[in-house]
N, C-alpha and C positions, 0 to 999 in steps of 0.2 A: 508621842505625837499621833495624832488620829488620822488614819487614811479615810477619806470620805469620796464617794462618788459626786460627780459635778452635775448641775441641773442646768438652768437656763444658759449660762454661759460659764465658761470655766475661766477662770483669770489666772495669768501668771502672777507670782509675786515681783516685788521688786527687789533690788540688788542686796546683796549679801556681805560676805567678809570685807575686810579692811584691804585697801588695794593692795595687792601684792600677799595677803594672807593666805596660804594655800588651803585647799579643803583637806578634811581628814580623809586618810586612807580608805579607799573602799575596795573590796574584794574584786579582782579583775577575773577569776575564774571561778566556776562552780562546777558541781556536778552534771551530768548529763540529764538527770532527771530535773534539776533546779532550772537548767537552760531551757528545759520543755515548759516550764512554769512561768517564764517570763511574760511580762505584761508592760505596757506603755505607761507611763507615770509622768505627772507634771512635777517638777521639782522647783521649789521657790527658794532664793536664797536670801540671807538676811542682807539689809540695806547697809552699805559701808557709810563710814561718817563723812568719807570724802565728798559724797553727793550732797549733804546738806552743806557742807562746808564750802562747795562751789556754787550754791545758790539754789539748789533742789531740782527736782524734775520740772519746775516751772522755768527754768533757765536753761540756755544752750550749753553752757559749762557743766550744768549738773548733769544734764542727758549725757554729754560727751564722757564725762567721768563714770556714770553708769554703764555705759557701753564699753568703755575701756577695760573695766573691771569684770563685766560679765563675759567679756571675749577671753580673758586670762583666766578666769575661774573655770570655764566650760573647757578649755583646752588642759588644765590642770585635772580635771574628772575624767576627760577622754584618755588621758595618759595613764590613768588607773583602771582602764576598762570599761567604763560607762559608754554604751553605745547611744549617743545624743543624736535625736532625729530632728529637733528644731530648737532654734535659740531664740530666746525672747531678750534682745541686748538691753534695751532701755528699762525693762521690768525687772531684769536680771533673774531670769528664770530659764528653765529648758524643759524639752521633752525627751523622755529616754527610756529605752528598753530595759527593764531591770528584771534581775531574779530576786526571789524572796529574801536571800542574804543580802544582796545590794541595798534593797529597800531598808532592811533591818538596820543596816550600818549607816545609810544616809538619815534615818530617823534619829540616830544617836549622835550625827554630825552637828557640832554647834554653828556650823556655817550655814546649815540648812533650815530655813524658817517654816516650811511645810513641805507635805508631798501628798498627791492625790491621783488617783487613777484617771487616765484619759476617758472618760465617759462619752457616749454618744449623745448629742444636743438635737433639739428640734425646735422649731417656731412653735409658738403658742398656739393652740387651737384657734381655728377660726369657723365662723357659721355666716352662711351667705344671708342676707335677708334685705328688706327694701331700704328706702333714701337715708341720707345722713341729716342729722340734727346737731351734731356734737359741737360744731364752732359756733353755732348760734346759742347754744346751751351757756358758753363759758363767759359770754359778756354782760350776764345778767343775773341778778340775785335769785328770782323766783319764776316759776311758770306763771301763765303760759309763755311760750316763745313769742318773739316779736318779730321774727322773719328777717332778722338783719344781724349783721356780725360787726361791732365796731371794735377797731383795734388800736391801740394808743402809738404802737410803733410797728414796724414791718419785720424786725429782726435783721435789717440791713447790717453789715459787717461782723455778725455771728456766723460761725461755722457749727453745723449739725452733722454730726458722724451718725451714720444709721448702721449699725452691726446687725446685718441681717442675710437675706437672699440675693443682694443685689438690688440695683433700681434701674428701671426702664427709663433712661435719661432722655430718650426721644420724645416722651410723653409732653403733649404740649403745656399741661399744667406746671412744669417746672421752668419752662421758659428760659432754658440755658442754664440755669443756675446750679446744675449738677456737675461737680469737679471730679476729676480722677481721683479713684481712692485706690483700694488694693483688693485682693482675693486672697484668702488664705486656704481654701479648699484644694489648691493644687491645680485648678483650671486655668491659671495663667491670664485672667481678665484684669481690667482695672475698677472692676465692680459696675460699671456702667450698661450692664446687662442684667435681666431678672427672667430666668426660665421658671419661676415658680409662682411668683406674684405677691407673696407676702412683703417683701421689702419695699417693693414700688408702692403698695398701699399704705404702710408706714411712714415712706418718705414724703407722700403726697400730703398726710395728715400734718407732719411736722411744717411742710414750707411750700404746699402747692399753692399756685396762683388763686385757685377757686376753692379747693377744698381744705386749703392749709390753714394752719394758726399765724406762722410766720412768713409771711408771703415774700419777703426780700431776703430770707436767709440763704446762705450757701450750704448745699447738700453735698455731703461726702459719703458715697457707698463704701463700706467695708464689708466685702461678703464673705460670711464665715459659715453660710448654710448653703448646701447644695439644691439641686433642681427637685429633689424630694422634700427640702425643709429641713435637713438634717446636717448637722456637723459635729465634731469632735471636740472636746475641751481644748485639745491644741489648736485647733482652727480658731476658736474664739480667743484664746490667750494670745495668739498670734494677732488677731484683730485688735486686741486692747494694747497690746505691745506697740503695733503701728500708729495707732491713735496717740499714745503715750510720747512716741517719739517725734510724731509730725504736727502735733497740735500747735497753733501759734493765734495768739489772740483770743477773744472770748469765745467758748466753745462749750458745746453740750452733746452727750452721746446717748443714743437711744438703743436700748437693747431689750427688743420685745422677744424674748427667749425662754424657752422654758425646758427643764430638765426631765427625763422621763421615769424619775423616781425621786422621793422626798428625801431630804436629809440637810446636812450642814457641808460647806466647803470653805475652810479657811482660807485656802490658797487662792481661790478665786475671789473671794472678800478682800484679801490682801491686794490683789492685784488691781482691783477696781478703786481702793483706796488710794493706791499709788498713782493711777490714772488721774483721780481728784487731787493728788498733790501737784500735779502738773497742770492743774488748772481746768479739768474738764469735767464737769457735773455728769455723773451717772443717772439716767433715767431708766427704771426696771418695770417690767410688767410684773405683777404679782402672781400671775397664773391663774388657770381654768379648770382647777380641780375641786371647786366648791368646798374649800377645806381651808383650815387654818393656815394663813399664809406663814406663819413661823415654821411650818414643817417644809417650806419650798424655799430653795436659793434659786437666783441670787438675792431676792429680796430680804432674807431673813438674816443677813449679815449687816455690818456697819455702815457699808459704803452706800451712796446714792439716795435717790428718792424713790419709794415703792409704791406702784400704782395700782389701784383696784378699779373695777369697771361699773359703770352705773347704766342704767336702762332710760328711755325716753320719759318715763313716768316720775324720774326721781327716786326710784328703786335699787337697792344693790341689785347688779345682774346676777342671775341665778347661776352662772357659771363661776362668777368671780371669787377668788380666795378672799379672805377675810380676817379681820383681827388686829391684834395690836401691831403686828409687823408691817401692817399697811400705813403709809403715810399720808395719802391723799387719794381721792378718788376722781373719776374723769369719766366723760361719756366713752362708751366703748360697744355698745350694741348698734347694730344696723348703722355702722359709719360708711359713709361713701367717699371713696377716694380714687387715686390713680390705678389704671389697669396695666398690667404686664404686656397684654395682647394686643391692645388697640391703643393707639397714641392719642385719642380723643375722648374715650369713653372713662367715666368713673363706674366704680363697681362696690357692692356694699359686702362688708366683713364685719365680724364681731368678735370681741376677747378683749381680755386686759392688754394684749398687743395693740389693740386700736386705741386704749384709753392711755397709754403711756406716752405715744406720739404729741397728744394733745398737750400733755404737760412738758415734754421736751420743745414743742413750739413756744408754749408761754416763757419757758426759760429764755428763749433766743429774743422775746420781746423785750424781756427785762434786762438781758445782758448787752442790748444796744445801748440802753440809756445807762446801764451802770457796768461799763466794759472790765473795769478792775474788780467787780465781786467775785469772791471766791465761791467755789462750790457749796460751802456751807453756808454763805451769806445768800446766795441765790435760793438755795433750799427753803431757807427761813423766809425770805421773801414771798415764795409761793404759798407757803403755809399760813402767813399771817395775811395774804390777800382772798384766801379761799372764802367760799360763802359757808356758813356755819349752820349745822341743823337743818339741812335742806333734805337729807337723804331719809327714807322712811324706815329701813330695816338694815342699818350699817353691820349688825351682828359683831360688835365689839370694835368695829374699825373706828377711828376718827371721823367723826362726821363733818369732813371738810371737803367741799367740792370745788374743784378747780374754777378760779373765777379771775380773769384779767382785768376788771372793771376798776379795781383800785391797786392794781399791781405796780404802777408806775405813779407815784405821787409828785406833785410840785413840790420841792424842798422848801421847808421854812428858811427864810434868809437867816443866816448866823452871822453873829457879830464878828467883826474882823478880829483874829486873833492877834494877840501881841507877839510881833516878830520875836522869835528866839535869838538871842545873841549868836552872832558868828563865833565859834570857838576860835580861841586864840592859838595860833600854831606855835609848836614847841620844837625845839632842836636839842636833841641829847647825843652823847658820845660813848659808844660801847668799846672800851679798849683793855688791853692789859699790858704787861711789862714788854713783850714781845709778841711775834705772830702766834705763837701756841697759846699764850695768854689772852690776846684778844680772840682767838677762836672760843676759848674755853668761856669767857665772858659772854660772848654772843651765844653760846649755845646754852647756857643756863637760862637766859633769857625765855626759853621755849618751855621752862617747867619740866615736868618729869618726862622721861624718854626712855622706854622700854629698849629701845634699839638705838644705836648711834652709829654712823659712817665715820671711819677714821681714814684720813688721807695723807698722803706725804707732805709735810712743810717745807720740802725741798725739790719737790718736781710738780710742776704745774699740770701736765697732761692726765695723769690718774687722777689728780686731785678734782679738776673739773668733771670728769667722769662720775666720781663720786658725788659731786653736787647734784648732778640730774638724777642719779640713783637714788639718793637719799630723798629726794621729793616725790618719788614714784613707789618707794618701797617695793622695788622689784623682786627681792628675796623673801623667802617664807619668815614670818615673824608673828609675835603676839597681837593681840588686838590692841588698838588705840590710834591714835592720830597718825595720819600718814605724813607729818611735817617732821621728819626725822632730822636732828641736828647733825653737824659735820664738826668734827675735832681734828687736830692736826698732830703728826707725830714726828719726831726725827726716824732715821732710817732704822738705828739700832737700840734707841733709848725712848722710853715714853716720858715726855715732860711732866713735871711735877703738877703743873696747871692742867694738863690734860687727865692725869690719874684723879686729881680733886674733882674737876667737872664730872667725870664719870660717876664718882660716888655721889655727888649732889643730884646728878640726874635721876640716880636710881637704876641705871642700865643694867639688863640681863644679857644683851648681845650687842656684839659689835661686828660690823662688816668692813672688811680691810678692802680697800680699793688700791689694786696695783699688785704686781708680783713682788719676789721676795727682794729683787734689785731696789724697789721702791721702800717696802717696808719689811725688814728682815724676819727669820723666823724667831730671833731673840725678842722682839716685840710681841710676837705672836704667843710665846711662851709666857712672856710677862702678863699678858691680858689672861691668858688661861688660869695662871697662879691667882688671879684676883676672882676666879669662879665665873667667869664670864663665857657664853657660848660665841664660838667665832665663826665667822664665814669670810670667804675671800673671793673677789672678783678679780681675775686677772686675765693676761694675756701673754703672748710673745713680746709684744711691743705696746706702746700707748693705743695704735690704731686697733689692734686685735683686742684689747682690753676694752675700749669703747664700743666696738662692734658687739662684744659679749653681752655688755650692759644693754645696748639698744635691743639686741634679740629677746632680752628678757620681758620687755614691754609686750611683745606679741603685736597683733595688726594694731596699727594706730592712723588716725586720720592725718595727724601732721608730724613731720619730723624736720628737726633743726640741723643744720650742718655748719660746723666751724671748723676752721684750719687748726691741726694739732701742733703747729710749728711753736716753738718757744716764743719768738718774736710776737706772735698773734694772739696770745692768751686772752688778750682784754675782750675781744668780741665774744668768746665763748663764755666768758664769765659774765658779761653784760647779759647774755642770751639765756643764762642759766636760770635768772629769776624768771623769765617769761616761759621759759621750757617747764621749770619746776610748777609755775602757777598753773599750767594747763596740763600737769601730769604727763608730759610726752618727753622723748629723750633728745639730746643732743649728740649727733654722731661727729667724731672728728675725722677729718681726711687730711691727705697730703695736699698742698696747695695746687700741684700742677700735674697730679696723676691720681688716679683712683685704683687703690689696691684691691685686690680680691676680696680680703676679709670687709673691707668696707661695702664692696658691691652686694656681697652676701648678706649683710646686715639690713640693706635697704629691700633687698628682695623679700627676706624675712617679714619685715613690718608692713611692707606692700602700703606705704603712705599714699594717700591722695594729695596731700600739699607737701612739697619739699621747700623749706625756707633756708636760703643761704644768708650767714651772719658774717657782714664784712664786705669790704670792696674787693675790687678784681685783682689787687696786691695780695689780698690774703688767700683767695680761691679764685682761680682762674676761670674765664667764661667758658672754656672747654671743659674743664672738671664740672663746673655748674651744670653745664648742658648734659653731661653724661650721667649724672646724677639725678636728672629728671627735675631739676630747679623750677618750681613754679612762680617764687619771689626771690628778691634779695632785699635784706635791709642793710643799708650801709650809708654812713655820713663820709664826711671829708677826711676824718681820722677817727681814733678809738673813742674819743670823746663825743663826738657827733654821732657815731653808730650808737652809743649807748642812750643818746637822746631819741633817736630814730627807733629803737627797740622799745623805749619807754612810752612812746606814742600809741604802741599797740595795746598798752593797758587802758581800763576804762573805770572810772568811779573808785579808784585805789585812796586810801585812807593814809598810806605811809609813803615815804620816799626814803631810799637808803643811798648813801655815798661812801665811795671807797676810792684808794688812790688807783690810777690807772697805770702806775708805774711798777707794781709788782702784784704777784697773784695771791698771796694768802688771805690778805683781809677781803679782797674782793670776793674770794672764794666763799669764805663764811658770810659775807654779806649777801651775796647771792641765794644762799640756802635760807637765810633769815629773810630777805625779800620775798622769796617763793612762799615761804608759810603765810605771810600777809598778802599774797597776791599783788604785790607791788613791785615797782622798777627798781632797778641799781643803777645810779649814775655814777660816770667815772669822773674823776678830777686830777689836775695836777696835785702835787704835794704842797706848793706855796701860793698857787694862783688858781682860782675858779675859772675855768674856760668859759669864754664870753657865751658858747653856744649852750652850755648847761645853765648858766645863770638865766639866760633868756627863757629857757624851758621852764624852770622853777619859778619865775615872776610870773609866767602865764598859767602855771599848773600848780599853784601853792597847795600844800596837804598840811593836815593838823598835826600829824607826827611825822617827824623826820629824824633820821638817825645817822650819824658819823660813825663808821666802823674803822677803828684804829686811834692810835695815839697822836700826839701833835708831832713826832717825827715821821709818821705817815701823811697825815693831813693836818696843815699848819693852823695856829691860832687865827692867822689872816685869812684863810679861806673859810673857816668858821663864821669869822666876824662878818664876811661878804655874804654869807648864807644868811646870817641874822639880819642883816639889812635888807636882803632882798625880800626875805619872809616877814619882815616888819616886826622882829623880836626885839624888845627892848634890851 
């Protein structure tokens, strides 16, 4: 792994490990000499599969998954002695003071994607010169200029993020369209101040009413450079992380930034690529060194669209970098735009910093009409619309000059496509000879599984705790999917179906949920004899066990609360599918009092949202209030509650059904449902409750699964479901 200095912007990478997979051990102590050699680095982690499974960084669930993963991973590194100074939660990276030994060990850590020193950054050089001509040039193919700017859209509804020195939001050219952003330089602003001028000028070219390309776009300043025009890699990565976390709807980010030395920076490029995964096109300034642009980052990476600068006579600007790493050229010399010192004046500047925002503004025009376009599609549209062979001396750069004249074309009417047939819904049953066989049959549906959770088949409380633990992989374990299956065991003997499932799944490790009263050491010894690695999550009682599992999650935005009483297991099991799908815990509580262990767990995870599952008989209002409940999901009974929980899902393709009269099938069904991001509905054994039937009729899914045999859910219930779903 190569350590590289960062140039125009330093990007953090996006997420690494598999949720719960712990980073490799890193030396916590070094010699005095090594401590003296410490330097700050940007560490990027490998992106976990759970982010993609949850919809990627372009979705709220994907971002939440990345943020939860990063929080846990960083805590693990800190526990090993790493001094983390900044965390990039959505990008899954961090800045840290590292000794040479720690750098070497992190480079060898498979959880780490890249490491780069935290270098100083600066705004690309500028040159003051007379009035602007840029927006006049980009709406016509050839010179001379026609003294007009004709634009097909205004960029309304598009957000342009300007990672720079801030923006003078009071300037009249912005017309109140500058929204609050952030400041990663540590000066505590929201970006709507500019003490240097570079950012205001860039923002004005993107979206100023008189000087700008996209006159209706919303502008969000992300202040990553200080009053001298400099900032660190960590500042800029923090800005990229903030954009990745907060971007919604069609968006573009302008980065008119240049490093102080040439080189490559894979960490920065990775961060920009992941910002683009979140749907935000990166527009980059190629640099002002009169050099091969392939020598200068960020434009020499894979991310974004790299912009060189032209002069008013359609020549390549003398200062502009050039060559094959440039994607497109745009006006950059003598550009007039907003002043940071005067709220009415326009001032001249020159540089590739001025060329890039012309392209960012053009991207905003395109995105207004094509809001679903990906960054790659937007980039290609800009290249396809460019004026060809207009620049006299491109010096190996693509001879493509930004042009918006044909950027937005009237689409050819397409013939109406033949409607695709609606998939016929299906209903199948996963079952075994008993609860252990049903759990085994359900588990093997997941395919191979390195890690399996084993819970008691004779006590609900530890078992439901295992359900949420399995879906979040809170313990350390090998790479792989985070949808770990659950098997059941007797207290002192492993059932034959469970043993067979472990072999079929290719299991290497089991996590026992509950103490030796629930799963004895005899079972543990039998598993060890099979050559399996064994871990155990337990506590002095069901509430402490649940609290211990909850604490393993680290800080989480959402926490579900359910009663730990045997009579109230149904609410927890219905909720396990929802909690598992969101990779958040369910914490068990006594119905009428809050135990110290329960309160400690809540304090440890510090949730923003505390959701109570079940009615006031399951958890009293007093307990809900003490636990800080922000919401209660409940119905008239356990069946209606399962329906209310199901309504929290959106776009699910599966629906699972289990008996509401006993816990084992619902436990394994909850784990299977969570793996498919789908709800678990409860039913009586011999009759489908009307509230469940009505929900199924209103929300039919293509794939439907009954968990358990006909002794658990009768043939009559299956027939009712088939009738409701229209299955012959």
